C-alpha positions in Angstrom: 86.8 -41.1 253.0 85.1 -44.3 251.3 81.7 -43.5 249.8 80.8 -46.8 249.0 79.6 -50.1 251.1 81.3 -53.1 250.9 79.9 -54.7 247.7 80.5 -51.3 245.8 77.0 -49.3 246.1 77.7 -45.5 246.6 76.2 -44.6 250.1 74.8 -41.5 250.9 77.1 -38.3 251.9 76.4 -36.7 255.1 75.9 -33.3 254.3 74.7 -32.1 258.1 78.4 -31.8 259.1 81.4 -30.8 257.5 84.0 -32.9 256.2 86.6 -30.7 255.3 89.5 -28.3 257.6 87.4 -25.1 257.1 91.3 -23.4 256.9 89.4 -19.6 256.4 87.9 -19.5 259.7 91.0 -20.9 261.6 93.0 -18.5 259.6 91.0 -15.6 260.9 91.3 -16.6 264.1 94.8 -17.5 263.7 95.7 -13.5 262.9 93.0 -12.1 265.2 95.2 -14.5 268.3 98.7 -12.7 266.6 97.1 -9.4 267.8 95.6 -8.2 264.2 93.0 -6.1 265.0 91.1 -6.7 262.2 90.4 -10.4 260.1 92.1 -11.6 257.1 90.8 -10.4 253.9 91.6 -13.3 251.4 92.7 -11.9 248.0 90.1 -11.2 245.3 90.7 -10.3 241.5 88.3 -10.0 238.6 91.2 -11.1 236.2 93.7 -13.8 237.4 97.0 -13.3 235.1 97.0 -17.1 234.0 98.1 -18.2 230.7 97.8 -21.8 229.5 100.5 -24.2 228.6 101.4 -24.0 224.6 103.6 -27.2 224.6 102.7 -30.4 226.6 103.8 -31.0 230.1 106.1 -33.6 228.7 108.0 -30.8 227.1 108.2 -28.5 230.0 110.6 -27.5 232.2 108.8 -27.2 235.7 110.1 -24.9 238.6 109.0 -25.2 241.9 108.0 -22.2 244.1 108.1 -22.4 248.0 106.2 -20.7 251.0 109.1 -22.8 253.0 111.7 -21.6 254.6 115.4 -22.1 254.7 116.2 -23.4 258.4 118.1 -20.9 260.6 119.4 -22.6 263.5 119.4 -18.7 265.5 115.6 -18.3 264.8 114.3 -21.0 267.7 112.4 -24.1 267.5 111.9 -25.2 263.6 111.4 -28.8 264.1 109.1 -31.1 262.8 105.7 -30.1 265.0 107.0 -26.9 266.7 105.0 -24.5 267.4 104.1 -21.2 265.4 107.7 -19.3 265.1 106.7 -15.7 264.2 110.8 -15.6 264.1 111.2 -17.7 261.3 109.5 -15.9 259.1 111.5 -14.5 255.9 111.5 -11.2 254.3 112.5 -10.9 250.8 112.2 -13.7 247.5 115.4 -16.2 248.1 116.9 -18.9 245.2 119.0 -21.6 246.3 119.5 -24.8 244.4 118.0 -28.4 244.9 121.5 -29.4 245.4 122.3 -30.6 248.0 118.6 -31.0 249.0 117.5 -28.3 250.9 117.2 -27.6 254.9 113.8 -26.3 254.7 111.2 -25.9 257.7 107.1 -24.7 258.0 107.5 -23.8 261.7 107.1 -19.8 260.3 103.4 -20.8 259.2 99.7 -21.0 260.3 99.5 -24.7 259.0 97.1 -27.4 261.3 99.4 -29.1 263.0 97.3 -32.0 264.1 97.1 -33.4 260.6 100.2 -32.6 258.7 103.7 -34.1 258.2 105.8 -31.7 258.9 108.8 -34.1 259.3 108.3 -35.1 255.6 110.0 -32.7 252.9 108.2 -34.2 250.5 104.6 -33.7 251.7 105.1 -29.6 251.0 108.5 -29.2 248.9 108.2 -31.9 245.7 111.2 -32.1 244.7 111.3 -35.9 244.9 108.3 -36.0 243.0 109.3 -33.6 240.4 112.6 -35.8 239.5 110.7 -38.9 239.6 108.4 -37.0 237.0 111.8 -36.3 234.9 113.1 -39.4 235.2 108.8 -41.2 234.1 109.1 -38.3 230.7 106.3 -36.8 233.0 107.9 -33.8 232.4 111.2 -32.5 230.6 112.9 -30.8 233.5 113.5 -29.0 236.2 116.1 -25.9 236.9 118.9 -26.2 239.2 117.3 -24.0 241.8 113.9 -23.3 243.3 112.7 -19.7 244.6 110.8 -19.2 248.0 108.7 -16.2 248.5 107.7 -15.1 252.2 104.3 -15.4 253.9 104.4 -11.9 255.5 103.3 -9.2 253.0 100.3 -7.1 252.2 98.4 -8.5 249.2 99.8 -5.1 247.1 103.7 -5.9 248.4 103.0 -9.1 246.9 101.5 -8.6 243.6 103.8 -5.4 243.0 107.1 -6.8 244.2 107.3 -10.4 244.9 105.0 -11.6 242.1 107.4 -10.0 239.5 110.5 -10.5 240.9 109.4 -14.7 241.1 108.2 -14.4 237.0 112.0 -12.9 236.4 113.7 -15.6 238.3 111.3 -18.2 236.4 112.1 -16.6 233.3 115.7 -16.4 234.0 115.8 -20.4 234.6 113.7 -20.8 231.6 110.9 -22.9 233.0 107.7 -23.3 231.2 105.4 -24.2 234.2 106.3 -23.8 238.0 104.5 -25.3 240.8 103.8 -24.0 244.3 102.6 -26.6 246.6 100.6 -25.6 249.2 102.2 -25.5 252.9 
């Protein structure tokens, strides 16, 4: 959004209307439309398990964690702009190599299909950007593989089972930091 007039003077923001996508309302509506009988409740944590980096990012090995699903030919339409496809969901943490470049899809996730670029892997899986960051010396490296975490989980299952598994895998890969791109 350009907040300046042609001479570079900031213009007033119109605060009478929203300038963002209201994903909370859309997510609640999506879950209700899928047959769940109660609105989605967002996770809330008093204490966030966050550990600050102990060295500069340029010295860190960075992993990628995704909620994108590997293409499953037997699970219906999963192509770019495909309608929501619950059959394409996966239920367990997975690990795949970066090479060859993986065929990942996102038809299993409720996302804004009108304002997203699902046919560009780099828009939701930043492997090319991570490799570029390594080449530019912005990060020290990436492991040979990435990890996928399912979205079809309760908060409790994510906290008690999936998150510890992802942490174990990241430690196994000797990563110092991990990114989870938004889809």
